C-alpha positions in Angstrom: 11.8 0.2 -6.6 15.2 1.9 -6.4 14.5 5.2 -8.8 10.6 5.5 -6.7 13.0 6.0 -3.4 15.9 7.7 -4.9 12.9 10.4 -6.6 14.0 8.8 -10.6 10.3 7.5 -10.5 7.2 9.7 -10.1 4.0 7.9 -10.1 1.3 10.4 -11.4 0.2 13.0 -9.1 2.7 11.2 -6.8 4.0 13.7 -3.5 6.7 13.5 -1.2 7.1 12.4 1.2 7.8 8.3 0.3 8.0 5.6 2.9 8.8 1.8 3.3 8.5 -0.8 5.9 10.4 -4.0 5.2 9.7 -7.4 7.1 12.5 -9.5 8.2 13.0 -13.2 9.6 16.1 -13.1 10.7 18.6 -12.0 7.9 16.1 -12.6 4.9 14.1 -9.7 3.6 10.2 -11.8 3.3 8.3 -8.3 2.5 7.7 -5.1 2.1 5.1 -2.4 1.7 5.4 1.3 0.4 3.3 4.3 -0.2 3.6 8.3 -0.9 1.5 11.1 -0.7 -0.7 11.7 -3.9 -3.6 14.0 -5.5 -4.7 11.1 -7.9 -8.5 10.4 -7.8 -8.6 13.6 -5.1 -6.9 10.4 -2.9 -4.3 11.2 0.0 -1.9 8.7 0.1 -1.3 5.7 -2.3 -0.2 2.2 -1.7 2.4 1.8 -4.1 3.4 -1.5 -3.9 3.3 -4.7 -1.0 4.8 -8.1 -1.5 5.4 -11.0 0.9 7.9 -13.8 -0.3 5.7 -16.8 -1.6 6.5 -19.2 1.0 5.6 -16.6 4.2 2.4 -15.8 2.7 -0.8 -16.2 4.5 0.8 -15.9 7.7 -0.2 -12.6 8.5 3.2 -10.7 7.2 1.1 -8.4 4.9 -1.5 -7.6 7.3 1.1 -6.2 9.5 3.1 -4.3 6.7 -0.4 -2.7 5.8 -0.8 -1.7 9.3 2.8 0.0 9.6 1.6 1.9 5.9 -1.5 2.5 7.9 -0.1 4.3 10.9 2.3 6.4 8.2 -0.8 7.5 6.4 -2.5 8.7 9.5 0.6 10.3 10.8 0.8 12.8 7.4 -3.1 13.1 7.7 -4.0 11.6 4.7 -7.0 9.1 5.1 -8.5 8.6 2.0 -6.0 6.5 0.2 -5.9 4.3 -3.2 -4.1 1.4 -4.8 -4.1 0.2 -7.9 -4.9 -3.2 -8.5 -4.5 -5.4 -11.8 -8.6 -6.7 -12.7 -6.8 -10.1 -12.8 -5.6 -10.1 -9.3 -7.7 -11.9 -7.7 -6.0 -12.2 -4.5 -4.9 -8.5 -4.4 -8.4 -7.8 -4.6 -9.6 -9.9 -1.2 -6.7 -9.3 0.8 -7.6 -5.1 0.1 -11.2 -6.3 1.0 -10.7 -7.8 3.8 -9.4 -4.8 5.3 -12.1 -2.4 4.0 -10.9 -1.0 0.9 -13.6 -0.9 -1.9 -14.1 -0.4 -5.6 -12.9 3.4 -6.8 -12.9 2.5 -10.4 -11.8 -1.2 -12.4 -8.2 -0.6 -11.4 -8.6 1.3 -8.3 -9.3 0.2 -4.8 -9.6 2.8 -1.9 -10.3 3.5 1.3 -12.1 6.5 2.2 -10.9 6.7 5.7 -7.2 4.4 6.0 -7.9 4.4 9.8 -10.6 1.9 9.3 -8.6 -0.4 7.6 -8.3 -3.7 9.5 
């Protein structure tokens, strides 16, 4: 992840800028979300990572982090946003679908208008 942020790792078709938001509880990091602008699959933005500590899952942390990233994409005028999701990751598929993402292809989900992500 460090390589991604300091510019040594470039996902295909990734553009600058990149952003990360973190969720903390006291001094503890409990989650993060990262994204960037892109041209992959005719998208304008890509959600690169979202993670929440197992003991803090199902408490709204991921949804709050996603909202932060949605606001950033809107500020960047990036409305068509994609995310890569492993076929086997049923939990992630359900999470993104519950926030309005639709299937783009076998490995990717898409928000045609990220502002609609709820």
